[in-house]
N, C-alpha and C positions, 0 to 999 in steps of 0.2 A: 582416507579423511572423513570428516562428517560436513554433512552441506545442509544449510537450513534455509528455507525461504521468506525474506521479510515481508509480511502481506499488511497492506493499510488500509484495505477495504476492501471492495466487491469480490476479490479473490479468494477471499475466507468464507462468503456466504453465498453466491450466486450462483445458484444450482441447474441454470439452464444449460450453460457453455462450459462450467469450471470442474461441476462435481467429478467428473471424470477423471479430471488431472487429477485432482485432490486425492479422488481413491488409490488410484496408480500410482504417484508418486510421493504423495506426504503421511507422517505421521500424525495427525491429527490429534491423536488423543494425547501427543507431549508436548503441544505446542506450550513456547514459552513467553507471555506478556513481556515488554520493554520499552523502552521509554526511548522515543526518537522525535526528532523535529518534525510535525505533519501539520497540514493545514489545508481546508477546503480552497482548492486554488485553480483546479482546469475548467474551464469553463466544454464539458463532454454534448457532442449530439448525441450519443447514443442515449443519454438521459435528458435528454430534450434544452439543451442549452443552459441545467443546474451546473452546478460544480462539484466534481468530486477532489477523491484527497489528492494530495501532493506530496512527496520530500523536500525541503528547501529547510537549507540551513540559517534563515533568515527567521525564521520564526519558534516558538517557544514549542518545549518538548509537548508532546501526547505519548496515547498508550496504542500500541500496537503489538502483533505476535511475531515471532522468529517459530515456524514449524518445520521442524526437521525432516528431511525428506528420508524416504523408505531404504535406500539404500547407500549406503558409503562409496564413496568413490573412490576407484584402483588407477586415474591414467586423466589426464586431459580430456580425452574425448568423451568420457563417462561426464566431467563436467559440462563440457559444452552440451551433451544428450539434454541434461537438466537446465539448462540455461534457454536452450530452444523451446522445451517443452514449458517450460513457464513463459516464454514468448508467443507461444499458441493459446495458452491460457487467458494472456492478456488482450491477444488478438486472433481472431478464427483465422482470419483470412490469409495469415504469415506464409511465407515463402518457404520451403525447406530449408532448416539450418539458418533463418532469418532470427536476428535479434533485437533488431532496431531497425525503427523508421524514422519520420519526419517530426512526429509529436509524441514519440517515447521509446524506451530502449532498456535492455537488460544490466544493472550494474554488478560488481562483482566487489565483497570485502573479505579480506583475511584478517583472519586474526594475530597470525604472527609472519606478516609476509616475507621477513627473510626465510622464513623455511621455507617457502613457497616458492622463489624466485622462477625455477624454470616453469612453474606452472602459469604463475602471472604473465609471465611474456611470450608464453605459446596463448593464453587468454589474449593478450593484448592484439597479436597479429590476426587473430578470428576476429574479433571484434570489431576493429577496424577494416575487418574486409565482408561484413556481414551487417554491418548495421550502417546508416546513412549519415546521422550524425549522432554526437554525443550527445544529451539533453540534461541537463543541469537538476542536480549534482554529480551526473557522474563525468567525468571527465575523457579526455582522448584516449586514455587506455584503459576504456571500459573500467575502470574501478570510482564503487561510489567513495563520494569526498566528504562523508559523514564521519563521525567517531564509532569505534565498536559498538552497537548496543547495549545497555546497562538492564538488568533485571531491574521491577521498580521499588527494589530496595537495595539499589545503587551499585548492588554485586554484577560482577560480570556474567555476561556468558560464556558460556565454558562447555557445552554441553554441544558445539558446534565451531568447524575449522574455518569456514567460508559460509558466506550470507550471500543468497542472491536477493534482486529486488528488482521490478517491472518498475523504472520509472517514467511518468509521462510533465508532458512540459506546461509549465504553469503560466498562468496570465502574467503581464505584465503593466502594470504595477498589479498586487496581489491585491483580490477584493476584500473590501471589509465587511465586518459580521452584519452590515445592515444588507449589504449586496449580496451576501450569501443568502441571507434570510428570505429577503424580496423575491428570487430566482424562484425557491421552493412554494411560496406563497402565494404568486402571481400562475399558479398552473395549474390542472386538474386532470393529470396522467398519470399519478403514481410514481412522480420522479421522484418525491419526497421521504421514498421508503428506502433510496441510497442513504439518509440520515439516520432513519430511525435501527434500519440493520446494522448499521456499525455501530450503533450505541447499542443493540442488542449483544452483538458479540464484542463487547471492551475495547474496541476500536475507537480511540478518543481525541480530541482534539485540545487544546487549550481554550477554544472559542467557545465552545459546543453550548455551555450555560446560555452564555450572550445571546447566541443563536437562538435557543431554544426560547427566550424569554422574550423575542421579537416574535416569534413565531405563535405561541401561544397570544400575546397580546392582540394578535391580528386575528387568531382562530378561524383558519381556512376552513371550509367544509370536511376537507378529508382528516381533518385531526380527530374526529369521530371513529375512525376506521377502528376496528378490535382489535384487528391482526398489530395494532400501533401499542397496544397498552403496557405491554411490559416495558418499552421506551419511555413511553411516557412519563410512567412511574418512577423510571429512573431517574428523569429528568427533573421531575417537580420534585422528587427528595432531594436530588441536589442544590437543584436552586434554592429551594429554602436554606437548605443550611449554610448557605452562599451568604444569603442575605442581612 
């Protein structure tokens, strides 16, 4: 069976801690743009208490990517190795075999669950023994409670049979666009790069243009950084076409 990783944020582009994982595990040249319900919704200490991306069934569809794993799986052991490797990429301090802690976990999605019943059952047992708690939208069985992703043209993703994703805990209630933008505007430590890197890599939420308009209006000093030019050009064009 073929496995893919649903990536909704820095796992796609962060070269500090994640590049080695992507090189060993993922076929980056075959990444598949998909529609999934995502939003900036987790206040992250790693990113200076600015907001990072979360999956949530209560928000509008955005764009992310499914990246096929290099090696197909032959048994549940292979699948667990991919899941734990994904979690180590998400949490560098993860223990051996761990797939979740209090703020996040790995969730799994099966394209045809009835054909994978044995694997589903074994994954459920493993998840319950190697994660602290399920994080919404992952349920107590370790299954992602979202629809199977579709491509941007609404056709189903058929290149993989199983999808894994690292899910993190969202703020309650979810932050408004003003609050999201404000966190980036009121700092000067480079944490805004999370937003622009996502834009560059076409990982997008339905609120991006509204967030951008607030940022541009306040014109923080870091907006002139040359490394953001590509993302800013994309956002300005989209902002103009939406006016």
